[in-house]
Phi, psi and omega in degrees: 000132179283146183295134182289147177277127178292149178295141179273163178299323181295327183285340182251000181295150180292328182225069182288159179277132178281129177261320176235129178232123180236125184228129173055037188280132170243137170234118182232128175253135181084180183222158175058224182294340181269000184293139177236117182271119180266312178238143180216114182054045180276131176239139179200134174235132180243130189257153182302132174089354182268165170245106182255128179252131176263125175231158179170166179289173177300134178087005180274357171084033180293307180292328176300319179296320175300315181296327176291323176295327181276348181086010179273345176221155185238133177293155177290326181205157178100183187232135171237127176232131179239121183054039173084005181217164178298144181303330181301331180288346182289348177278350180287152184304323183283349182240359188295341182270005190276338181228128172255146183228127172250111181281159189306315184257016177091318179055040176284152175281117188294334182271358181257148172289171177305311183294322178296321177298314182293320183283346189308312181301322179290319179292322179294321179293322173076018181263351179243148170301149184303319181299319180289324177298317179290327176296316178296321179296321179294323177298314181292325177303316180284331178298327181269013173091012176264164184254156180306327181290347176281346188300326184271356181290157176260154181307325181296341182264005186258150171284168178300319179295322179291322176302316179299320182291319177297317179297323177293318178300318178296320180295333184261356191296335180258016177053055181285147174281343182238129181236128179251130184234120179257108180049063188295335181253008180299135177083359180263147173289163186305319181293316178295323178296318178298316180297320182290323175298318178298320177297316180296322176299316179297317180297317180299312183289317185284330185255357180065036185281153161261131188234134173240127185238138164252125178208152170259351188271118183292324178298316177298317180302309183288333179288328192244334194280135164267330172219156177234133174247127183258121176267123176198157179055031175073013180208181172276112184275335174198156179210140180165187177300149185306317183296327179284315181298324182300339182250012175288139186277096177207141184306315181296317183294319178300318181290317186287311186267329190248002171287185183302315180296318180294318180296324177294319182290327184270349184287144177291153178290145176293151179295150178288141177280144178287000000 
């Protein structure tokens, strides 16, 4: 079992600052008789300094919601505001550093070296000299636990855990206050997943990040979350600390948290033998 992340002061404050505000959101794919409603009157607020995990069954629009926060997808109706403005504004040069995104499979450029991948957002923005951009990329490479000799490697030469770390370094290279993670431990073996969760805890605490995670993995959820939001019935059906959400009376939650897999994840570890 991965060590649980303690609640932050921002997550427990009486009047915390909202980083993401979603009101009355509808997401509809298709038209007419072929229309498929994913979200309907969905409301969600994410506060500064917390780690909020989105969970839900297949088709509940978890990753779609991340893409809407990032401005890569647009709701059919309703409002999404990130750091006080519409996500579309985050693509402007003065706002491009505000959100970092770690995609499920890393999404590294296969023809770029590790250092080129990490430096890419800075080079694309074009506001720093190349030498300074690469210097900043090297700092982030070492921040995520990689060594300088890894900088020249190509993505094809990396393990799954190293790919995740390079992708995280790229997501952090512009020092964003908000970090979005789509299935951050997917595809990792248990030891690598534990190590990556420990790294994310360190990044959250050391950099003062607000983090939004989509995951199916209960160990990751309990290791990192200060709050959990459950997507079902086209909306957020409950939100709160993991231990409270796990006992909310809803069919999906009973299956997810209290089924065999859930009971294994929530059970205490057996004592060590002498």
